[in-house]
Residue, then its C-alpha position, 0 to 999 in steps of 0.5 A: m480469491i484474489k491472487v496478489e504476488v507483489v504489494w507496492m506502496a506509493v509514498e505521495p498521498l492520494d485524495m481518498r475521494s478518488g474512484t477506480d479510474a482515478a486510482l488506476a490513472r495514479v498507479v500508471t502515473v507512479f508505477g508505470a503500469a497496473r501489472p496483473h496480480h499486483a496491489y498498489l496501496f495509497a493513503n491519504r495525507r493524515a494516514n488514517r485512510m488507505k486505498v489498495l487497488v488490485h489487478d486481478g488479470i482481467g479488471v481491477w478491485l479498489a478497496a478502502r480502509r479507515l482507522n477509527s483512531g491512530k494512523f498507518a505507519w506510512p513512510k514520510d522520508v522516502s521518495g517514489t514507491l516501496t514493496l512490501s512483503r505479505p507479513q508486512f502488508d498484514a501488519l500495515v492494514l492493522g496499523l502496526p509498525w510494518q517496518r519492524i517485520g522481517e529482516a528489519g526487526v532481526i536482532t544480532l549479536l554485536 
């Protein structure tokens, strides 16, 4: 089992032809370093493909996910990076609106 403590999302698209070395280089460029037990998410321009790079403390894992229809709810107006909670990550990989999970989806009395 791969332990993931923090999930980071890169806003800028990644070429999905990139392999492990290119994705790791992008992680270091965008996030400063690949930290153990952190996952780094990237999407392509159309946001229908995603790659996840995970540093497990010994090496790195690269996984890919592709939606047959629809798109991942990838932010476009934000620059830099975002962190996601586990429920937000779970919603994102299913193609659901992860921005509404957690505090962002709370309805309060006005």
